[in-house]
C-alpha beads as a LAMMPS data file, in Angstrom:
LAMMPS data file: protein, C-alpha beads

93 atoms
92 bonds

1 atom types
1 bond types

-500.0 500.0 xlo xhi
-500.0 500.0 ylo yhi
-500.0 500.0 zlo zhi

Masses

1 110.0

Atoms # bond

1 1 1 157.176 43.877 103.535
2 1 1 160.197 42.629 105.440
3 1 1 162.347 44.847 107.604
4 1 1 165.978 44.330 108.477
5 1 1 167.201 43.258 111.905
6 1 1 170.693 43.297 113.410
7 1 1 171.735 40.479 115.709
8 1 1 174.988 38.840 116.695
9 1 1 176.008 35.223 116.690
10 1 1 176.522 35.555 120.472
11 1 1 172.742 35.890 120.811
12 1 1 172.193 32.782 118.720
13 1 1 174.754 30.787 120.689
14 1 1 173.153 31.910 123.959
15 1 1 169.824 30.596 122.638
16 1 1 171.403 27.213 121.889
17 1 1 173.144 27.025 125.293
18 1 1 169.951 28.005 127.126
19 1 1 167.528 25.671 125.360
20 1 1 169.894 22.813 124.500
21 1 1 172.239 22.506 127.504
22 1 1 173.265 19.036 126.336
23 1 1 174.817 20.470 123.146
24 1 1 178.532 19.588 123.127
25 1 1 179.524 21.535 119.991
26 1 1 182.227 24.082 120.782
27 1 1 181.408 27.754 120.487
28 1 1 183.669 28.470 117.512
29 1 1 182.052 25.690 115.485
30 1 1 178.553 26.939 116.349
31 1 1 179.574 30.444 115.270
32 1 1 180.922 29.152 111.969
33 1 1 177.829 27.047 111.272
34 1 1 175.543 29.970 112.070
35 1 1 177.533 32.309 109.804
36 1 1 177.419 29.834 106.923
37 1 1 173.643 29.514 107.284
38 1 1 173.143 33.282 107.497
39 1 1 175.423 33.900 104.514
40 1 1 173.539 31.333 102.439
41 1 1 170.301 33.118 103.357
42 1 1 171.337 36.644 102.379
43 1 1 172.671 38.085 105.638
44 1 1 175.536 40.546 105.645
45 1 1 178.156 41.246 108.308
46 1 1 177.682 44.657 109.898
47 1 1 181.369 45.348 110.494
48 1 1 184.632 43.807 109.363
49 1 1 185.757 42.684 112.835
50 1 1 183.976 40.985 115.703
51 1 1 183.184 43.075 118.750
52 1 1 183.046 42.109 122.406
53 1 1 179.856 40.368 123.357
54 1 1 177.656 41.758 126.098
55 1 1 178.859 39.163 128.613
56 1 1 182.574 39.063 127.682
57 1 1 183.640 39.193 131.362
58 1 1 181.327 36.374 132.484
59 1 1 182.693 33.092 133.829
60 1 1 180.489 31.397 131.190
61 1 1 182.697 32.733 128.380
62 1 1 184.771 29.824 127.095
63 1 1 185.000 27.495 124.114
64 1 1 182.225 25.307 125.517
65 1 1 179.728 28.018 126.492
66 1 1 179.594 31.613 125.191
67 1 1 181.852 33.647 122.879
68 1 1 183.857 36.628 124.118
69 1 1 183.605 38.245 120.670
70 1 1 180.712 38.173 118.257
71 1 1 180.034 39.032 114.655
72 1 1 176.937 41.130 114.073
73 1 1 174.702 40.402 111.102
74 1 1 171.925 42.226 109.289
75 1 1 169.165 40.223 107.642
76 1 1 165.431 40.149 106.913
77 1 1 163.258 39.548 109.982
78 1 1 161.305 37.050 107.913
79 1 1 164.243 34.639 108.295
80 1 1 163.865 34.360 112.073
81 1 1 161.543 31.302 112.153
82 1 1 163.823 29.367 109.796
83 1 1 166.927 30.548 111.639
84 1 1 165.606 29.379 115.003
85 1 1 164.657 26.019 113.491
86 1 1 168.267 25.783 112.330
87 1 1 169.579 26.800 115.773
88 1 1 167.460 24.050 117.340
89 1 1 168.918 21.516 114.909
90 1 1 172.448 22.638 115.890
91 1 1 171.527 22.299 119.555
92 1 1 170.462 18.706 119.033
93 1 1 173.786 17.645 117.496

Bonds

1 1 1 2
2 1 2 3
3 1 3 4
4 1 4 5
5 1 5 6
6 1 6 7
7 1 7 8
8 1 8 9
9 1 9 10
10 1 10 11
11 1 11 12
12 1 12 13
13 1 13 14
14 1 14 15
15 1 15 16
16 1 16 17
17 1 17 18
18 1 18 19
19 1 19 20
20 1 20 21
21 1 21 22
22 1 22 23
23 1 23 24
24 1 24 25
25 1 25 26
26 1 26 27
27 1 27 28
28 1 28 29
29 1 29 30
30 1 30 31
31 1 31 32
32 1 32 33
33 1 33 34
34 1 34 35
35 1 35 36
36 1 36 37
37 1 37 38
38 1 38 39
39 1 39 40
40 1 40 41
41 1 41 42
42 1 42 43
43 1 43 44
44 1 44 45
45 1 45 46
46 1 46 47
47 1 47 48
48 1 48 49
49 1 49 50
50 1 50 51
51 1 51 52
52 1 52 53
53 1 53 54
54 1 54 55
55 1 55 56
56 1 56 57
57 1 57 58
58 1 58 59
59 1 59 60
60 1 60 61
61 1 61 62
62 1 62 63
63 1 63 64
64 1 64 65
65 1 65 66
66 1 66 67
67 1 67 68
68 1 68 69
69 1 69 70
70 1 70 71
71 1 71 72
72 1 72 73
73 1 73 74
74 1 74 75
75 1 75 76
76 1 76 77
77 1 77 78
78 1 78 79
79 1 79 80
80 1 80 81
81 1 81 82
82 1 82 83
83 1 83 84
84 1 84 85
85 1 85 86
86 1 86 87
87 1 87 88
88 1 88 89
89 1 89 90
90 1 90 91
91 1 91 92
92 1 92 93
């Protein structure tokens, strides 16, 4: 039985930036790619508007690093291995 999890695309982008520091894809494009993947795999947005990410005042927040705002998603935990494989593929682009 799968349970639901709530996570934001800021967390996924942080993962990419941490483990793939050579990734040159801008933050907004990573966010869009992640959303498209999640949507295609049954995720839903938790609220209509993005909310400030945990680190929105950090000097790392910019188009090349981390988002100031993030969309939160709800999806089955069973998707996490596939999602992180996808995040790794984005990080290698």
